N, C-alpha and C positions, 0 to 999 in steps of 0.2 A: 652340876647346876640343873640339868634337865630333870633329874630325879627329884630334886627339891622343888622345882617349879610344879611338877605333877602332883606332889604331895600337897602343896599349898592350894592348888586348884581344887583338889579333892576335899580338903577340910574347910574351904572358904564358904561362908554363907552367901556372899554376894559375888558377882563376877569380878575376877581379879584383873585389874588394869595393868598394862605394861609398866606404868610408872611405879606400881607397887613392887614389881620385881627389881626395879632400879634401887629402891630403898632397901630391899633384902640383900642385894649384892652391891653395896656402895663402891667397892674397889674395882668393879668390873667395867669394862668399856660398854657403853650403852648399845653399840652395834652388836657386840658379842652376846649381850643379853637378848636382843631382838632375834638374832640368828638362833640362839639356843631355844628360845620360845617357839619359833616356827618349826624347828626340828623336833621338839618335844611333841607338839600338836600333831605333826605329820606322822611321827612314829607311833604315837598312841592311837591315832585314828586308823592306821593301817591294820592293826590287829582286828580280828573279827569278833570281839567281845560285845557285850551288851551296852557298853558305854562309849561315848565319844566326847571330845572336847570341842566346844563351839564358841565362836565369838558372839556374845550376847550383851546388849546394853553397853557397848564400849569396853567390855572386858572379856575374860575367858572363864568358861563354866563347864563343868562336867555334867553331861546330860545322858539320858537313855537314848538309844538309837530309835529313830522314828518307826522302823519296821517292827519294833517290839511293843509299840504303844498299846495295841489291842490286848496283848497278853498281860501287860502291866495293869491296864484298866480292869481286866477280868480278875486279876489277883486282888486288886484293891477294891473290887466290887463297886466301881463308880462308873458313871457315864461321862463322856466329855461335856464340859460346860454345865454339869448338873447343879452346880452351886449358884448359878446366876439365872434369874428369871428371864423370860423372853424380852420383857420390857427393859431390863437392865442390859441385856446383850445388844438390843437395838440402840439404846442410849449410848452405850460404849462405842458402837460402830460409828454413830454420828460424831461423837467427840473425837474419835481417832482420825477420821477423815476430814473434819471441818474445823479442827481446833485452831485458835482458841474460839470457844463458842459459848453463848449464854443459854440459860434454861429456856427462854422464849424461842430462841433460834432452834434449839433441839426439838421443841414441841412443833414448830412450823415444819421442820424437815420430816419428822416422824408422822405428821398428819394426825396426831392423836393428842388428846389432852394428857400430857405426861404427869404422872404423880411424882412427887419429889422423893418418894421412897427408893425408886430405882437409882436415882442420882446419889442419894444418901448411902445406899449399899455400895456403890462403886467407890465413893469416898472412904467408907469404912474399910473396904478391902484394899485401899490404897492403889487402885488401878487408875484412878482419876485424881487430879489435884487442882486446887484453885490457882489460876495463873495471874490473877489480878482483877481489875475492874475495867469495863468498857467505858470509854470516854464519851458517854452520851447521857441524856437526862435520866436520872435514876441510878446511874452508874451500876448496872447489873454485873454480877460476878461472872468472870470468864473461866471456863473449865478446859482442861487439856489432859492428855494422858500423862502418866507418871513413869518414872524409871521402873517401878514395879510392874507396870503394864508390859514394858519391853521384856523384862525378865520372865514374867508369867507366860507370855506367848512366844518366848524364844526368839525375839527379834533383836537385831543389832541396832536398828534405827527405824523410824517410821517409814523410810523409803522401802523397807522390806515388806510392807503391807501389800496384799494383792491388789491389782488394779481392777477397775470395773470390767474390763475385757476378760481378765482372768476369772472373775466371778461368773460372768456370763458363760464362759467356756465350761466351767465346773458345773453350772446348773444344767447345761445341755448334756453333759456326760452322766449326770445323776438321773435324768429323765429317760 
């Protein structure tokens, strides 16, 4: 069962939820499935290879180990976050921490007149999604992060985002 689970996590495009394994092994006791999953993850992560299995966006995904990221970036000849502009990154941060949020609220927080292209880019990359409309005059659109945001940044939930204190500590270490 563990070998099959590992193979499924390897070939899956999206994080594999525990419920998916229950569908693959319908005759098995759900507790046995959970135990086999935990054992498979622990066994896989004990080996000192370049990959690990992590819980991301409510499911299990095979990822590269963080200590190898610089080498991987070098190989791919990319820089971290090189595909998003500074405006898009700032907009994404506001949305991640203040969601659901309107475009006017994003502009007020950023302190800049935000162009809609940063927001459009985030929507196109599916890092942000429309969450509905605010129940005020004009009914502006509410934006929030998507499941793809969690997957892209390797987060299991929004609770995994760094706190303001952690940001301050990181800034101190950088200077």
